N, C-alpha and C positions, 0 to 999 in steps of 0.2 A: 124344592121341586125342580125337576128337569124341564128345560125349555128347548124348543126346536131351534136349531142353528140357522134355519132358513127364514122362518116367519116370526120367531121370537115368542110364539104362543107357549103357554104352559101345557104340558102333556096331561090330558084328561082321559077318563075312562071312555072307551069307544068299543065298537064291535064290527067285525067283518061278517057279512051274511054267512060265509063259509070259507074254510081254509082247507085245501086239499094237497096231498102229496102221495108219492108212490116210491116203491123200492126198485121199480123197473129201471134198468140202466145204471144203478148204483154199483160201485165197485164192491165185489164180494157178495152181492145179493144172490140168493138161491131161490127165492120165491117171489111171485108177483103179489105184493101186498099194497093195497090202496087204503088210505086213511083220509077221513073228512071230519073236521070239527065245525059244528054249526050251533049257534053263531060263535065266532072266535073273539073272545074278549082281549083287548089290548089297550095300551096307553098310546095316545097319538095327539097330533096337532091338527089345526084346521086346514092347513095346506096339504097334508098327507105325506109330507117328506119324512116325518119321524114316526116310527112304529116300534114300540117296546113291549116286552112281556108285561102282564098285569102286575107282577111282583117278582122279586129276584129269583126265587126258586120255582117259578110256575112250571116250566117244562120238565125240570128234574123231578118235580112232585107228580105231575100228570102221567109221565111215562110208566112208572111202576103201578100206579093206580089203575091204568088200563088193564094190565094183566090181572090185577086183583078183582076187578069188576066183571070181566068177561068170563063166561063159562069155559073152563080149560080142561082138556083131557090130561090125565096124570100119567107120567112115565115112572115105572119102578126104578129104584136106585140101581146103578151099575148097568144101565142100558137095557132094562127090561122092556116088556111090551107096554103099549098104551092101554089105559083103562079109563072108564067113564069117571069124570070128576064128580058126578052126582051119585051113581049107584055102585061104582067099582067094577062093572062088567067089562071084560076084555074087549078092546076095539081093534079092528083091522086097519092099520095105518095106510095100507094100499088103497083103501076106499075113500081117502080124503079127497074132497072136491071143494071148489070155491064156494064160500058161504059169506053171508053178510051178518055181522055182529054189531050191536049197538049198546052203548052204556051212557047213562046220564051222570053229569057231575055238577055239584054245587059247592065250589070252593069259596071260602071266606074272602070277601073283597072282590068277587067277580060275579058276573051274571051266570045263571045256570047255562050249561052247554051240553051238547051230545057229541060223543065220538062214535063214528061209524067206521068199521074196518071190514074190508073185503079180503079174505085170506082163506087158506086151506082149513077146512073143518070136517068134523065127523058127526054122524048121528048115531047115538047108542041104540042098538037093536033091542035092548032090554027095556029102557025107560023112555026112549025117544028124545032125550036131551041132545040138542045141538051144541057142539063145543069146538073151540079152537084147537087144532092139532099142534099145540105149541111145543117146539123143541128149541135148542140153542140157535139154530139158523133162522127159524121163523121169528124168534124173539129179536134177533139182530136186524132182520129185514123190517120188522115193525118199527124199530128205532130209526132205520134209514128212511122210511116213509114219513115219519114225523119230522125228521131233519129236513127232508125235501120240502115239506109243506112250509116250515119256518123260513127256509131260504127263498122259496117262491114269493112269499108275502113280505120278505125283507123285514122280519121282526127280529129286533135285537134284544139281548138280555137287558134287564133293567139296571 
């Protein structure tokens, strides 16, 4: 088991009330994406100097799961128009506006947590489903927001 270099304590399961990050100001970001994880599980010591991900692939596992759990508008292959991820109705991407999306996670070996994302989304006129207007840029900006949150809280890989 890893130990803190400062206090010598073994790293144990802990949680931050929340961990937040944003794509704003990140190099190459095209969208204002905000991300919050509540509560944020991590491994840490009693002095607070050492913070590590709960397990080695925690963040690489969570990142694609966010896309899988959130309702997402689909884009036809070869740059086609967006359509509703629920009913397939065409969506007008120019009507995208900031929306809040939430997904709950329960990964083995961690406490359950919720990921909240504020990003561009659309409401389907046909079925009323709200969904993330996900494209390559927004997907990249979502990753930037997660990286920003990790950096702000100084959480290292395990």
